[in-house]
C-alpha positions in Angstrom: -10.8 20.6 -36.3 -12.7 18.1 -38.7 -11.9 14.5 -38.5 -10.2 13.0 -41.6 -13.2 10.0 -41.6 -16.3 9.7 -40.9 -15.4 6.1 -39.6 -13.7 5.4 -36.3 -10.5 3.9 -37.2 -9.5 0.7 -35.8 -7.0 1.6 -32.2 -4.0 -0.6 -31.8 -4.0 -3.2 -29.5 -4.1 -2.0 -26.1 -0.7 -3.4 -24.0 -1.9 -1.5 -20.9 -3.7 -3.8 -18.5 -6.1 -1.7 -16.1 -7.2 -3.6 -13.1 -10.8 -3.5 -11.4 -12.1 0.3 -10.4 -12.6 -0.3 -6.2 -14.4 3.0 -4.6 -14.1 4.3 -0.9 -16.6 6.7 -0.4 -17.2 9.1 2.2 -19.3 7.9 3.9 -17.5 4.3 4.5 -14.7 6.0 5.7 -16.5 8.3 8.2 -20.1 7.0 8.8 -23.2 8.4 7.9 -22.7 12.0 8.6 -20.6 12.7 6.5 -22.9 13.4 3.6 -24.2 15.9 5.2 -20.9 17.9 6.8 -19.1 17.7 3.5 -22.1 19.6 1.9 -22.0 22.4 4.5 -19.0 22.9 4.2 -19.9 23.5 0.4 -23.0 24.9 1.0 -21.0 27.8 3.4 -17.7 28.3 0.9 -20.6 29.1 -2.2 -22.6 31.9 0.8 -25.7 29.9 1.5 -26.9 28.8 5.3 -26.1 25.5 5.7 -28.5 22.4 6.2 -27.2 20.6 9.6 -27.8 22.2 13.2 -24.1 22.7 14.0 -21.8 25.6 12.2 -19.6 24.1 9.8 -16.0 25.1 10.8 -12.5 24.1 9.0 -10.0 21.1 10.5 -7.5 20.9 10.6 -6.9 24.4 10.9 -3.8 25.7 10.8 -4.3 29.0 13.5 -5.5 25.7 16.3 -2.5 23.9 15.5 0.1 26.5 15.9 -1.7 28.8 18.6 -3.1 26.4 20.9 -5.8 27.3 23.5 -7.6 29.9 21.5 -11.5 30.5 23.1 -12.6 29.1 19.6 -11.1 26.3 20.1 -12.4 25.2 22.7 -15.7 25.9 22.7 -15.9 23.6 19.3 -17.5 20.1 20.4 -14.8 17.5 20.6 -17.1 14.9 18.9 -18.1 16.9 16.2 -18.2 15.5 12.8 -16.1 18.1 11.8 -12.8 17.2 14.0 -13.5 13.8 12.3 -13.5 14.8 8.6 -10.9 16.8 7.7 -11.2 20.1 5.1 -9.7 20.4 1.8 -8.0 23.4 0.1 -8.6 24.3 -3.3 -6.8 26.0 -6.4 -3.6 23.9 -5.2 -1.2 21.3 -7.3 -1.0 17.8 -6.2 -2.0 16.8 -2.6 -1.6 13.7 -2.0 1.4 11.2 -3.0 1.8 7.3 -2.5 5.6 6.4 -0.6 7.5 3.7 -3.2 9.4 1.4 -0.3 6.7 1.6 2.6 2.8 1.0 2.2 2.0 4.4 3.2 -0.2 6.9 2.2 0.1 10.9 2.7 -2.3 13.2 2.5 -2.4 17.8 2.9 -4.8 18.9 4.7 -4.4 22.3 5.2 -0.6 22.2 6.7 -0.9 19.1 8.0 0.3 15.8 5.9 -2.1 12.6 7.1 0.1 9.9 6.5 -2.2 6.5 6.7 -1.2 3.3 6.1 -4.2 1.7 3.2 -5.4 -1.9 4.5 -5.9 -4.7 1.9 -5.2 -5.3 -1.7 -6.6 -4.6 -4.2 -8.8 -2.3 -2.4 -6.6 -0.5 -0.8 -8.9 0.6 1.9 -7.6 4.2 4.0 -8.6 4.1 7.4 -11.2 6.7 9.3 -8.2 8.1 11.1 -4.7 8.8 10.3 -1.3 6.5 11.4 0.1 10.2 12.0 -0.1 13.7 12.1 2.6 15.7 10.9 2.2 19.6 11.2 5.5 21.0 10.6 5.4 24.7 11.9 5.9 27.8 9.9 10.0 29.0 9.6 10.4 33.2 10.7 10.4 34.4 7.5 7.5 32.2 6.2 5.9 35.0 8.9 6.8 37.6 7.3 6.2 36.4 4.0 2.6 35.8 4.4 0.7 33.9 2.3 -0.6 34.5 -1.6 -3.6 32.2 -2.6 -5.2 32.9 0.9 -3.4 36.1 2.9 -5.7 34.5 6.5 -4.3 31.2 6.3 -0.9 31.8 4.6 0.6 28.6 5.7 -1.2 26.2 4.0 0.7 23.0 1.2 0.7 23.3 -2.6 2.2 20.2 -2.7 3.4 17.2 -1.9 5.4 14.5 -3.5 7.4 11.3 -2.7 10.3 10.0 -3.9 14.5 9.0 -3.3 17.0 11.3 -1.9 19.9 9.0 -2.2 19.3 5.6 -0.5 16.2 7.3 1.8 12.9 8.0 0.3 12.2 11.2 1.5 8.1 13.7 1.9 8.4 16.9 0.4 5.7 19.7 0.6 5.5 23.2 0.0 3.4 26.2 1.2 1.7 29.4 0.2 3.7 31.3 2.3 6.7 29.8 0.9 8.1 27.1 2.9 9.4 23.7 2.2 9.5 21.0 4.1 11.1 16.9 3.9 11.5 13.9 6.3 12.3 10.6 5.7 9.8 8.5 4.8 11.6 5.8 7.3 11.6 7.8 10.3 8.1 8.5 9.4 7.0 4.6 9.3 8.5 4.1 12.6 7.3 6.4 14.2 4.1 4.7 13.3 5.4 1.6 14.1 6.5 2.5 17.7 3.5 4.2 18.7 1.2 1.3 17.7 3.3 -1.4 19.3 3.5 1.2 22.4 0.3 2.0 22.9 -1.8 0.2 20.4 -3.3 3.3 18.4 -2.0 6.5 17.0 -1.0 9.8 18.8 -0.9 13.2 16.5 1.7 14.5 19.1 4.5 11.7 18.4 6.8 13.7 15.4 9.0 12.6 13.1 12.0 15.0 12.6 12.1 17.9 10.0 15.4 17.3 8.5 14.8 20.2 6.0 13.1 23.7 6.6 13.8 26.1 4.3 11.9 29.9 2.8 11.9 30.1 -1.1 10.8 34.3 -0.8 6.9 33.4 -2.3 4.4 30.9 -2.6 5.8 27.6 -4.0 4.2 25.7 -6.7 6.3 23.1 -8.0 8.7 20.1 -6.9 11.4 17.8 -7.9 14.2 15.1 -6.6 17.3 13.6 -7.8 18.2 10.6 -6.1 21.8 10.1 -7.9 22.3 14.2 -7.0 20.4 14.5 -4.3 18.4 17.5 -4.8 16.0 18.8 -4.0 13.7 21.9 -6.8 11.5 24.3 -5.5 9.9 26.2 -8.1 8.0 29.6 -6.7 5.9 33.2 -8.0 8.8 34.6 -8.2 9.3 32.8 -11.6 12.3 31.3 -10.5 13.5 27.7 -9.4 15.2 27.3 -6.4 18.0 23.8 -6.5 18.8 23.0 -2.3 22.0 20.6 -3.1 23.3 19.6 0.8 26.8 19.1 1.2 28.1 15.6 0.4 31.7 16.0 1.7 34.0 18.2 4.3 36.0 20.7 2.6 39.3 20.8 1.2 41.2 23.1 3.8 40.6 23.5 7.7 40.5 26.6 7.6 40.2 29.3 10.9 38.8 31.6 9.3 35.5 30.3 8.5 33.8 33.0 7.4 35.5 33.9 3.9 35.5 31.6 0.9 37.4 28.1 0.2 38.7 26.2 -2.4 35.3 25.1 -2.6 33.5 28.4 -4.0 36.3 29.4 -6.3 35.3 28.3 -10.4 38.0 25.3 -12.3 37.4 26.6 -14.9 36.0 29.6 -17.9 32.2 28.4 -16.9 32.3 25.5 -14.8 31.5 26.0 -11.5 33.6 24.2 -8.5 29.9 24.1 -6.4 29.5 20.1 -7.7 31.6 19.5 -4.9 29.1 19.9 -2.1 31.4 20.7 0.7 28.8 23.2 1.5 24.7 23.3 1.3 24.2 25.4 -1.5 20.9 27.4 -3.0 21.4 27.5 -6.3 18.6 30.4 -7.6 18.1 29.2 -12.0 17.3 32.3 -13.2 15.0 32.4 -16.7 14.5 35.0 -19.2 12.7 38.7 -18.5 9.4 37.1 -20.3 9.0 34.3 -18.2 5.9 34.0 -15.4 4.9 32.0 -12.9 6.0 28.5 -12.9 3.6 25.3 -12.1 5.9 22.7 -11.6 9.7 21.6 -13.0 12.1 18.3 -13.5 15.1 17.0 -14.3 17.2 16.7 -16.8 20.4 14.3 -16.5 23.7 14.6 -17.8 25.0 10.7 -19.7 26.7 10.5 -15.6 22.9 10.3 -15.0 24.1 13.0 -12.6 21.3 15.8 -12.7 22.5 18.4 -15.8 19.9 21.0 -16.0 16.6 22.2 -14.7 13.3 22.1 -17.0 10.3 24.5 -15.9 6.9 25.2 -17.4 5.7 28.4 -17.0 1.5 29.7 -16.9 2.3 30.8 -20.5 3.3 27.9 -22.0 7.2 28.5 -22.4 9.1 25.6 -21.6 12.4 26.7 -19.9 16.1 24.7 -20.2 18.2 26.2 -18.1 22.1 24.3 -16.4 22.2 24.2 -12.7 25.9 24.2 -11.7 27.6 26.1 -15.1 27.6 29.6 -14.8 27.0 32.3 -17.5 24.8 29.8 -20.2 22.0 31.0 -22.0 18.6 29.4 -21.3 17.2 27.1 -23.9 13.5 28.0 -24.8 10.5 26.1 -26.3 7.6 28.6 -27.0 4.3 27.7 -26.6 2.6 26.3 -30.0 -0.4 28.6 -30.5 -2.7 26.1 -33.1 -6.6 27.7 -32.5 -6.8 24.4 -31.5 -5.0 25.2 -28.3 -7.3 27.2 -26.7 -9.2 27.0 -23.1 -12.2 25.6 -22.7 -12.9 27.1 -19.7 -11.5 30.8 -20.2 -12.4 31.1 -24.2 -10.9 32.1 -25.9 -7.2 32.8 -24.0 -4.7 30.5 -25.1 -4.3 27.2 -23.2 -2.2 27.5 -19.9 1.3 25.8 -19.8 0.8 22.9 -16.0 3.2 20.6 -16.5 5.9 19.6 -17.5 8.1 16.0 -18.6 11.7 15.5 -19.9 12.3 12.0 -21.5 15.1 10.5 -22.2 16.0 7.7 -24.7 15.9 5.1 -22.0 12.1 6.3 -21.7 10.7 4.9 -25.0 9.2 1.7 -25.9 11.1 1.5 -29.5 7.4 -0.3 -32.1 8.2 -1.9 -35.7 5.1 0.3 -36.7 3.5 4.2 -36.5 0.3 2.4 -36.0 2.0 0.9 -32.5 3.9 4.2 -32.6 0.9 6.1 -32.3 -2.6 3.6 -32.5 -3.6 4.9 -35.1 -2.1 4.2 -39.7 -0.8 7.2 -40.9 -3.6 7.9 -43.4 -5.9 8.7 -40.5 -3.6 11.6 -38.9 -3.2 14.9 -39.2 0.1 16.9 -39.7 1.1 20.8 -38.6 3.1 22.2 -40.8 6.3 24.1 -38.9 4.8 26.9 -38.0 2.7 28.6 -36.0 4.7 29.3 -32.6 6.0 25.8 -33.3 10.1 25.1 -35.1 8.5 21.3 -36.4 5.4 19.2 -38.2 3.4 18.1 -35.2 0.7 15.2 -36.0 -2.5 15.8 -34.4 -4.0 12.8 -32.6 -7.3 13.5 -31.7 -8.6 10.9 -34.1 -6.0 8.3 -31.3 -8.7 9.5 -28.5 -12.1 9.4 -30.2 -10.7 5.1 -30.5 -10.2 5.3 -26.9 -12.9 2.5 -25.6 -14.6 4.2 -23.0 -13.8 6.9 -23.5 -15.7 9.6 -21.0 -14.2 12.9 -22.5 -14.2 11.9 -26.1 -12.4 15.6 -28.3 -15.6 17.5 -29.6 -15.2 19.4 -32.5 -14.1 21.8 -33.5 -15.5 25.7 -32.7 -18.7 24.5 -31.2 -17.0 24.8 -27.2 -16.5 28.4 -28.3 -20.0 29.3 -29.0 -21.2 27.0 -26.7 -19.3 28.2 -23.2 -18.4 31.8 -24.0 -21.5 33.4 -22.3 -20.0 31.3 -18.8 -17.0 32.1 -18.9 -16.5 36.2 -17.5 -18.2 34.6 -14.7 -15.4 32.2 -13.9 -12.4 34.9 -15.1 -12.8 35.9 -11.5 -11.4 33.4 -10.1 -8.9 32.5 -6.7 -6.9 30.5 -8.4 -5.7 32.2 -11.7 -5.1 35.5 -10.1 -3.3 33.7 -7.4 -1.1 31.7 -10.3 -1.3 33.5 -13.2 -1.5 36.8 -11.5 -2.7 39.6 -14.2 -0.4 37.4 -17.2 -3.7 36.4 -18.0 -6.2 39.8 -18.1 -4.6 41.2 -21.7 -6.9 37.9 -23.1 -9.7 39.3 -21.3 -9.8 43.4 -21.0 -11.8 45.2 -23.9 -15.2 45.0 -25.5 -15.6 41.5 -23.0 -15.2 43.0 -19.7 -18.3 43.5 -18.8 -19.5 41.4 -16.5 -23.1 42.5 -16.5 -22.9 40.5 -20.0 -22.2 36.6 -17.9 -25.2 34.7 -16.5 -26.7 35.1 -12.9 -25.4 31.9 -11.1 -26.3 30.7 -7.5 -26.2 32.8 -5.2 -22.6 32.8 -3.8 -19.8 35.0 -1.8 -16.9 35.4 -3.6 -13.7 34.8 -1.5 -11.7 38.0 -1.3 -9.3 38.0 -4.5 -5.7 38.4 -3.6 -3.7 40.8 -5.1 -2.7 41.0 -8.8 1.1 39.9 -9.2 3.4 42.5 -7.6 5.0 45.1 -10.4 8.6 44.5 -10.4 9.3 43.5 -13.6 10.5 39.9 -13.4 12.9 41.1 -16.8 14.5 43.4 -14.8 18.2 43.5 -13.2 19.5 46.7 -10.8 23.5 46.4 -12.8 24.5 50.0 -11.5 26.5 48.7 -8.1 26.6 45.5 -8.9 29.6 44.9 -8.4 30.8 48.0 -7.4 31.3 46.3 -2.8 32.3 43.0 -4.0 34.8 41.2 -2.4 36.6 40.4 -5.2 35.6 40.9 -8.4 36.2 37.8 -10.5 33.4 37.5 -12.8 35.1 38.6 -16.1 37.0 35.8 -16.4 33.7 33.7 -15.8 35.1 33.1 -12.3 32.1 33.0 -9.5 31.6 36.8 -8.4 31.7 36.1 -4.4 30.2 39.2 -2.3 29.8 39.1 1.3 26.8 39.4 3.5 27.6 42.5 5.5 25.8 44.9 5.5 27.6 46.9 2.9 27.9 43.6 0.2 23.8 42.5 0.9 22.2 46.3 1.0 23.6 46.7 -3.3 23.3 43.3 -4.3 20.0 43.9 -3.0 18.4 46.3 -2.7 15.8 47.0 -0.6 11.9 46.1 -2.1 9.7 48.0 -3.9 6.0 49.1 -2.6 4.3 46.2 -1.9 6.9 44.2 -1.3 8.0 45.5 2.4 7.9 44.0 5.6 4.9 43.9 7.7 7.1 45.4 10.6 5.9 47.4 13.0 6.4 51.0 12.7 9.0 51.7 15.7 10.9 48.8 13.7 11.2 50.4 10.2 15.2 52.3 10.6 17.0 49.0 9.5 20.0 50.2 9.9 19.7 50.4 13.3 18.3 47.0 14.2 20.4 45.2 12.4 23.6 46.2 14.4 21.3 45.3 16.7 20.2 42.0 16.3 21.8 38.6 17.6 20.1 35.2 17.8 22.1 32.1 20.0 21.3 28.9 18.2 18.7 27.9 21.1 17.3 31.4 21.0 16.9 31.4 16.9 15.1 27.6 17.1 12.8 28.9 20.0 11.3 32.3 17.9 11.1 30.0 15.1 9.0 27.7 16.8 7.1 30.1 19.2 3.8 31.6 18.0 5.0 35.1 18.3 4.1 37.2 15.2 7.4 39.1 13.2 6.6 41.8 15.4 6.8 40.7 18.3 10.1 38.1 17.9 12.2 41.1 16.7 11.3 43.3 19.0 12.2 40.8 21.5 15.9 41.3 19.6 16.5 44.2 19.7 16.4 44.0 23.5 18.8 41.7 23.7 22.0 43.4 22.3 24.8 41.7 21.8 28.3 42.6 20.2 29.3 42.3 16.4 31.7 39.4 16.7 30.0 37.8 19.2 26.4 37.7 16.3 29.4 36.2 13.9 30.1 33.5 15.7 26.7 32.7 17.5 25.4 32.2 13.8 28.4 30.3 12.5 27.2 27.8 15.6 23.9 28.1 14.6 25.2 26.8 11.1 26.3 23.8 12.5 22.2 23.0 13.8 20.7 23.9 10.5 17.4 22.4 9.6 19.3 22.1 6.0 22.3 20.1 7.5 21.4 16.8 7.1 23.1 15.0 9.7 23.5 11.4 9.4 26.3 8.7 10.5 24.8 5.4 8.5 27.2 5.1 5.6 24.3 5.0 2.8 23.6 8.9 4.3 24.7 12.3 3.4 28.0 12.9 5.1 28.1 15.5 8.4 28.7 18.9 6.4 31.1 21.2 7.7 30.1 24.3 10.2 30.1 26.6 7.4 27.3 29.3 6.3 25.2 28.0 3.9 25.9 29.8 0.2 23.8 31.3 -2.5 24.9 30.3 -6.2 23.2 32.3 -9.3 24.3 30.3 -12.4 23.4 33.0 -14.5 25.6 36.3 -13.6 27.8 33.7 -11.6 27.6 35.1 -8.8 28.0 34.0 -5.2 27.2 34.9 -1.3 27.1 33.5 1.8 23.1 33.7 3.0 22.5 35.7 5.7 21.1 34.1 8.7 20.0 37.3 10.7 15.7 37.9 10.5 15.6 40.7 8.7 18.7 40.6 6.5 16.8 36.9 6.0 13.7 37.8 4.6 16.0 40.9 2.8 17.7 38.2 0.9 14.3 35.9 -0.1 12.1 39.2 -1.4 15.1 40.6 -3.4 14.2 41.5 -6.6 13.9 39.5 -8.8 16.7 38.6 -11.5 16.3 37.3 -15.3 18.6 35.1 -17.1 19.9 37.5 -20.5 22.3 35.9 -20.8 22.5 34.9 -25.4 23.8 32.0 -28.1 26.8 34.7 -29.9 27.8 36.2 -26.3 29.4 32.6 -25.6 31.1 30.6 -28.3 32.0 27.5 -26.9 32.4 24.9 -28.8 32.7 22.4 -25.9 28.6 24.1 -24.8 27.4 23.8 -28.6 28.4 20.6 -28.6 26.8 19.6 -24.9 23.4 20.9 -25.7 23.9 18.5 -29.6 24.2 16.0 -27.2 21.3 17.2 -24.9 19.1 17.7 -27.4 19.6 14.4 -29.4 19.1 12.3 -25.8 16.6 14.4 -24.6 12.2 14.5 -25.4 10.0 16.6 -24.1 6.2 15.9 -22.7 4.2 19.6 -22.2 1.0 19.3 -20.8 -1.8 22.1 -21.0 -5.1 22.7 -19.6 -6.1 19.5 -21.8 -3.5 19.1 -23.9 -0.4 17.5 -24.3 2.2 17.8 -26.8 5.7 16.1 -27.1 8.4 18.1 -28.9 11.9 17.8 -29.0 14.7 20.3 -28.8 16.7 19.2 -32.3 16.2 21.8 -35.2 17.3 20.8 -38.5 17.8 23.5 -41.0 15.7 20.6 -44.2 12.5 20.3 -43.5 11.8 17.0 -44.7 14.2 15.9 -42.0 12.6 17.5 -39.2 11.4 15.5 -36.5 7.3 15.1 -36.5 6.0 16.6 -32.7 2.8 14.8 -31.1 -0.1 17.2 -30.6 -2.9 15.6 -28.4 -5.4 18.0 -27.9 -8.4 18.0 -26.2 -7.1 15.2 -24.2 -9.2 15.8 -20.9 -12.0 17.9 -21.7 -13.7 20.5 -19.3 -16.6 19.4 -21.0 -20.3 19.0 -18.6 -17.8 20.5 -15.9 -18.7 24.0 -17.0 -23.1 23.2 -16.5 -24.0 25.2 -14.5 -25.0 23.4 -11.1 -21.7 21.9 -10.2 -19.6 24.8 -12.2 -18.5 26.7 -9.0 -17.1 23.6 -7.5 -14.8 23.2 -10.7 -13.5 26.5 -11.0 -10.3 27.0 -12.5 -9.6 23.2 -12.3 -8.9 22.6 -16.1 -5.4 21.8 -16.1 -3.2 18.9 -16.2 -1.1 19.6 -14.0 -0.3 15.7 -12.1 2.8 14.6 -14.2 4.1 10.8 -13.0 6.6 9.0 -15.3 6.7 5.2 -14.1 10.2 3.6 -15.8 9.5 0.4 -14.6 6.2 0.3 -17.0 7.7 2.4 -19.7 4.1 4.6 -19.0 3.4 8.1 -18.6 0.8 9.2 -16.1 -1.1 12.8 -15.6 -4.1 13.7 -14.3 -6.3 16.8 -14.2 -7.9 18.5 -11.0 -11.0 17.7 -13.2 -11.2 14.4 -12.0 -9.7 12.2 -15.1 -6.2 11.0 -15.3 -4.3 10.4 -18.3 -2.8 6.4 -19.1 0.3 7.5 -21.7 2.7 5.3 -23.4 6.2 6.8 -25.1 7.3 4.8 -27.9 9.2 5.5 -30.9 10.4 3.5 -33.9 13.5 1.1 -33.8 13.9 3.0 -37.5 13.3 7.0 -38.3 10.9 6.7 -41.4 10.1 9.7 -43.7 6.9 10.9 -44.0 4.5 10.9 -47.1 3.8 14.8 -46.7 7.2 16.1 -44.6 9.6 15.6 -41.8 10.5 12.1 -39.8 8.5 9.7 -37.7 10.6 9.1 -34.8 9.0 9.4 -31.6 5.4 9.4 -30.5 3.0 9.3 -27.7 0.0 6.6 -27.8 -3.3 7.1 -25.6 -3.3 3.9 -23.5 -6.7 4.7 -21.9 -8.6 7.6 -19.4 -9.8 7.3 -16.2 -12.4 6.6 -14.7 -14.0 5.2 -17.4 -17.3 6.4 -18.6 -18.9 2.8 -17.1 -17.3 3.5 -14.3 -17.4 7.3 -13.5 -21.4 6.8 -13.6 -21.4 4.0 -11.5 -18.5 4.6 -9.0 -18.8 9.2 -8.8 -22.2 10.1 -9.2 -21.4 13.2 -7.4 -18.9 14.8 -9.4 -16.1 17.1 -7.4 -13.3 17.9 -7.9 -9.6 16.0 -7.3 -7.9 16.7 -3.8 -5.0 14.5 -5.5 -2.9 12.0 -7.5 -1.2 9.2 -6.1 0.9 6.8 -8.3 3.0 4.1 -6.7 3.8 0.2 -6.0 1.8 -2.2 -4.9 3.0 -3.2 -1.6 1.9 -6.9 -1.4 4.6 -8.3 1.9 3.8 -12.3 0.1 5.7 -11.2 -3.3 8.1 -9.0 -2.0 12.0 -8.7 -3.9 14.8 -6.2 -3.4 15.7 -4.3 -1.1 13.8 -1.3 0.4 14.3 0.9 -2.3 13.1 -1.3 -5.2 10.0 -3.5 -3.1 8.0 -4.2 -5.3 5.7 -7.0 -6.9 6.6 -8.7 -9.4 5.1 -8.7 -12.2 5.6 -4.9 -10.5 2.0 -4.0 -10.3 1.3 0.0 -9.6 -1.4 1.4 -7.9 -2.9 5.3 -9.4 -5.0 6.9 -6.2 -7.6 9.0 -6.9 -8.4 11.0 -4.0 -11.9 13.7 -4.9 -12.9 16.7 -3.0 -16.1 14.7 -1.6 -13.5 12.3 0.5 -14.0 9.4 -2.4 -11.3 7.8 -3.4 -11.1 5.4 -6.6 -8.1 3.2 -6.9 -6.3 1.2 -9.4 -3.7 -0.8 -10.5 -2.0 -0.9 -13.4 0.6 -3.2 -15.1 1.8 -5.3 -18.3 1.6 -8.3 -20.0 4.3 -10.8 -19.5 3.5 -11.9 -22.3 4.4 -8.4 -24.3 8.0 -9.0 -23.4 10.3 -5.6 -23.1 8.4 -3.8 -25.7 6.1 -3.2 -22.5 8.8 -3.6 -19.4 12.3 -2.6 -19.4 
């Protein structure tokens, strides 16, 4: 878009203070041989011959970990540089995290989590060897589900985060094979401390306890933790979000018939379920509309009392979905993507810019300011306003001029039109990459099929060995629901009254509710095991046998065959399953008063809010696999179907309380849900196009390393600093302040000024990138956490940080270079900057 004036406007005073950039190179960390080892791994991945004498290999290897004693493992030298420098996985989400309560830094390498204790402040130096290696083994279900991004190595981490579950900080990781695991950070810290005291050095064999290990049925991407409500949410390529709600109390009725449903599974009203009583461990499956696609990131939205009320998700098409967690048969709120011409993909032009991040911001998250220039960083004369339309129901202000005014900006916004003609010849060469097909699937195909689909038009590249691409997304339609037999075999058909429909996990119930997957989704079983009905009558696992089967290196076929040879009558199976529940990994056994209460000895339950259905989760391997690979459902509830005044009032209060940041490939928006009929009374949203441009990462020499990295997918909110940090795998990070006028002001053209975003800086700054990042490589992960300074600590473990609060940003690149910053607010700015 043409700028209103040739002269760059003077930016408003910046209230954010960013410290010096500290750099730790791979050579400084691993030695002089590290640079050559990293280069040879990159050459091998591109199908080129390594330059060194030793052949590169992946480390840590998932196969070596879970199948110890392999011949190939023994042939590799133990003192090899490749056993010292970890391998990094491509095309994932965020793969680093900082503890909020301890001085710990976590990095996901392949299927492992390395825990480090940063040395020295403010440099935050990471040692060569990890203080602890964590390697959760794949679940039984994961072995059959397999990987999607890389079928050959399925148990590889896609995303890790830290956060508080009640008063305990946890570390959560999700995998390409659908596994989700969680650890208490305190137990990780204690394990490191005990090992150092006892031996003086660390050992990878001393493992903390994995208190949570479940599977969501497909490659998992987005993660969110809710502190007060004690929830873990996971999004997957099933176009849905699974919310794990742990038991917080015991069942009100001490029934002996523990397989039957009690009052805790019933409903106390027409739309409000009793599940929030949390007398059981719940798997809440939140479905969206039929047109929903893969979901890379999610977040929670709270009720007025601070409890988790809704889940917010962004799909790859850029749609924001807002759905109720607890209430039954509620419609999904949808914020469609903006379709402005300036929101086109830069890396995959002319496709629309894809959705990658979402953040729900309450009113308390916005810094109150007095003027429009303080709110957006520019005066009104320098701003351009788009009127409602192009997929957006509210006027939007273009704040690109604010980016141009940022000093030392490494990626100033380009002029509109230059990007299209400059990069289109190279686009088709980069379309067939593993990441977009793994997460986007065939959703992007319509943008490229047609007159420009001839690959012969693309420019030749340097030799490279394209990795075998995964298949397209499964053919099943995410919006179709098989309703022919949904209620015929239900134990209680009470959904008509707004009460949850309850279906048992017996053969008849589960067979009707979850039909066999279509072709392409069948379990990879041996031919002799295809007759599921025959096997179900013979399967029987005691608690110890089941746990051993999960942790053993057997293939799914072998394990199921062993189970088949161990016949036990059905009554014994039921009893064993019930006893297993008490030791299931989803049960939190914490004796301390500040941890979760011990749940009753009951089976886990599944709840589907869109339909009100409740079901016992089966624990037989094949039945559980069938549950995880069930037909994808959609939420087809409409507002007209539910004329509940109370629901309308709740939605009005919610839309008044929350605004949403949506991040795309290189752009971000601030949107609201409020729908005023009068155009002049509509609040003006914020559109920041080309915030982190792909720019010269398109260059021929480095383009292969940056495939599918144009995505603002790493989103952090730091309430203590009134700051939002957004990172891109291209290696750059935005620091943004949410702002609001103390009193709304009418625009000179149309709409009302009230809430805004002020872009403070983009890291690394241009001068720092030139000095500290001479070799350009993608970002492996962005970690954000408080500076842990023992000399100036205050508060309990949940509030440990320096005063005034300082946060560290650690940018970890795929060539193992690490850039570290400290960020704070100036004390003299007072309450306008620090809450």
